[in-house]
N, C-alpha and C positions, 0 to 999 in steps of 0.2 A: 538541139537545133537540127532541122531536117532540110536537106537540099535535094530538090527533084530535078533530074537531068532528063531533058527531052530532045531527041535528035531524029532526023529523017532516016538515019542509018540504023537506028534501034527500033525494033518492033514495038517494044514496050518502054515505058518511062522507068528510070531508075531512081531510087531514093537513097541518099547518103545521110546517115545520122552523125553529127559532130557533138561531142561532149565538151565540157569545160576544159578538160585536159588537152583535147585536140586544139581548141582555140588558143590556149596559153602557149602551146608548143609552136603554133604558126606565128603568133605575135612575137615570141622570143626569136624565132628564126628571122623574121623581118628586121627586127632591131639589130641583131647581130650582123646581118647583111649590110644594113645602112652604115653601121660603125666601121665595118671592115672596108667598105668602099671609101668612106671619109678618110680613114687612116692611110689607105693606099694612095689616095689622091694627094694628101698632105705630104706623105713621104716622097712621092715621085716629083711633086712640084717644088718643094722646098729643098730637099736634099740634092736633087739632080737637076735643079733649075739651070745651072750653068751648062750641064751636059746636053740638056734637051734644047738649049738655045731659045729661051723665051725672054726676050728683052723687056717686055712689059712687066713680067713677073719679077725679073731681077731688079728692075727700077723700083717696083713697089716694095720689095724686100729691103732694098737699100734705104729708101725713104723712111720706112718703119724703124730700121735700125738706127738711122741718124736721129730720128725724133726721140727714141728711147735713150740714146746716148746723151742727147742734149738735156733731157729731163733729169737724167742721173747726174750730169755735170752741174746743173743748176741747183739740185738738192745738196750736193756736196759743197758747192761754193757757199750756199746759204748757211749750211751747218758750220762751215769754217768761219764765216763772218760773225755768226752768233757766238761762237767760242772765243773769237778775237775780241768781240765787244765785252763779253763777260770777263775776259782776262784784263782788259783795260779798266773795267769797273772795280775788279778786285785789287788792282794796283792802286787806284785812287783811294779805296777803303783802307788799304794797308798804310798809305801815307798818312791818312787821317788818324789811324790807330797809333802810328809812330808819334805824331804830333801830340795827341792826347796823352800817350804814355809819358812823353817828356814833361808835359805840364804837371801830370799827377806825380811823377817822380820828383820834380822840383818841390811840390807841396809836401811830399812825404820825406824829403831830405835823402832820397835814395839816388845813387848814381846809376844811370841806365846807359847801356851801350847799344840798345836796340833802336834808338831814335836818331841815328846818324843820317838816315835818309830824310827824316823830317827836318833836321837842322839844315841839310843841304837845300831842301826845297824851300825852307823859310828864308835862307840867305839869298836865294835867287828865284823868287816865286814866278817871275815871268821868263826865266831862262829855259827854253825848250829847244830840242833839236834831235838829230839822228837821221839815219837813212830811212827812206820811205819803203816800208814793207807792207804790201797790200795783203788782205786775208787770202786771196787766191794764190799768193806766192808761198803761203805757209802750208805745211802738211798737217794732217789731222793728228798724227803721232806727236809732232813737235808741239802743237798747241796743247795736247793733252798732258804732255810732260810739264809744260809751263804752268798749266792750271793746277796740276798736282803739287808743284813746287810752291806756287802762290798759296794754295790751301794750307800747306805745311807752315809757311811763314805766318799766315793768319792765326793758326793754332798756337804758334810760339808767342805771338803778340798777345793773344787772349790769355795765355798762361801768365805772361809777365804782368798784364793788367790785373789779373786775379791776385797775384802776389802783392802788387802795389795796393790793391784795395784792402787786403788783409793788414798790410803795414799801416795804412791810414786808419783803419778801424782800431788797431791796437794803440796808435798814437792818440786817437780821439779819446779812447777810454783812459789812457794814461794822463792826458791833459785834463780830462774832466775830474779825475780823482786826485791830482796834484794841486796844491794851493799856489797856482801861478797867477791868479787874478787879484788885482788890488782890492782890498776889502772896502776902502773908501776912495774911489777913483779921483775925486776932486780934492782930496786932503793933501796936506804938506807934511812930510816926515820931519819931526823936530829932534828926535833922539834915536840913534841907530843901536844895533845890537853890539854888546860888548861892555867893557869897563867904562864907568863914567862917575862923576861926582853925584851923589845922591841929592835930589832936589830938596829934601827936607833936612838932612844932616850935613850935606856938603862933603861927606866922606866917600872914599872910593867904594863903589858897589857894582855888582854885575847886573847889567840890564839884559834880560833874557828875551827881548823882543824889539819891536820898532813902534815908536809913538807917532801917530798921525794926528796933527792938530786940525780941528774942524769945528764948525758952528754946532751948538747943541741941537739935537734933532736931526742931524744929517744921517741919511740911511747908511747902515753897515751891511755889506753884502758878503755872502759866503765866498771864500776864496776858491773853494772846490766843492764838489758834491760829497755827501757823506751822511752819517747818522748823528744826531745830537746826543752827546754823551752827558753833558752837564749844562744846566740852565738854571742858575741860582745866584744868590747874593753871597759874596765872599768878603771877609773883613779887609783884605788887602786889595783885591782886584775889583771890588764893588760888584755890580751886576755883570756876571761872567757867563760866557758860553764856550763850551768845548765841543768840537765836531770831530768825530772819528772818521777818517778816510780810508781805513784798512791798512794792513801791513804796519801796524803800530805807529801810524802817522796821525797826529792830532793837531788841529789849529785852535788857538784860544783868542777870544775877543773879550777885552776887559774894559771896565769903567763905563759901561753902557748906561744910557738914560732909561731906555725901555727895552724889554726883551719880547720878541714875537714868536718864539718857538719853545718847544718843551722836549724833555728827554725822550728818546726813542723815535723822534720824528725824522723822516728822510728829507734832506735838504738838497736842492739843486744848486749847481754852480751859478753864482750871481744872484741868488735869492736874498731878499731883504730879511735879515734875522734880528736886527736891533737898530737902535739909533745912538748916535754919539752923545756921551754925557760926561760927568765928572764925579762918578760915585767911587767909593773906596778911597784908597790912598792916592789922591790925585791933586794936582795943583791947578787944574783947569780942564775945560772940555777937550777931550782927545780920545783916540782909540789906541789901546795897547794891544798889539797883534803879535802872537807867538806861534812858532811852529815847533812841535816836539816829536821826536822819533824815539820810540821806546822809553818815553818819559824824560829824555834829555833834550834841553832846549837847543835849537839849531838857529843859525842865522837865516831869517826869513828871506833875505836878499838872494840866497842861493836858489830859492824857488820862484822869486819874483824877478828872475833874470830878464824876462821879456819886457818888463816894465822898468828895468833898471835905469835906462837912459832918461826916461821921464822923471823917475825919482831923483836922479842926480841933478836934473835941471831945476827941480823944485827946492832942493836943499840950498 
């Protein structure tokens, strides 16, 4: 870049050559000068505004500071309000968990001490009160501590519910594998477990099951889930079914008219396996039901405890 200087004082014109380096140096110097002037102006006006007595500038600075403080206060208050709202929601959820835990514990037969709040809330569902504490009167640290404590309580309730769920699952499996369901729900028991006069000889004999009188063809249901061990004709029991429920526990269904299952078949609780008949050593249509543990006959009433009141009413 060439610059030609012409003046009345100079006899001849002068030519100055500027390279890219010269231009960059000049531009850098201008930028540095502008930044320095801006910094000095800001320093003098802001830091020494009170000393140089500029009321307009001081008022402007005060207004800006008040606006910034107001925005900060609004943000903090909004944050506290959100935290307080979240805390209230967590308290409501905790009460719901307590109530749910109490109901589940009752179903599982487990005593729970974690549901006292739910019981209190249930006893006085409309009873509310307490001092008014607005979110702006609470501190962030206080709300955070309350949230942490509430989160801990929720974790404790969740663990308790997990334990109850496990207990319910175990109870469901136990119930499904124990013969607690009536094999003929509509039948009437005519002869209980124990010693009795034999219906054919009238001599004292041990009766190793319970007889349920019913019409021929009445469905016989499995008292529990298991695997069919025996499904055959027996000279004494007639058409007989043995179901293995594990742990050396077996149920026997005798004197059936028809059999609908075969050995090795998996049977669900309450599944129809046969119909009432009078086959084998029998005086009339009925179901002879036995429960055997390790091959020894047990009183079926020990397992049919939940139906015991209904059986007692039918006898």
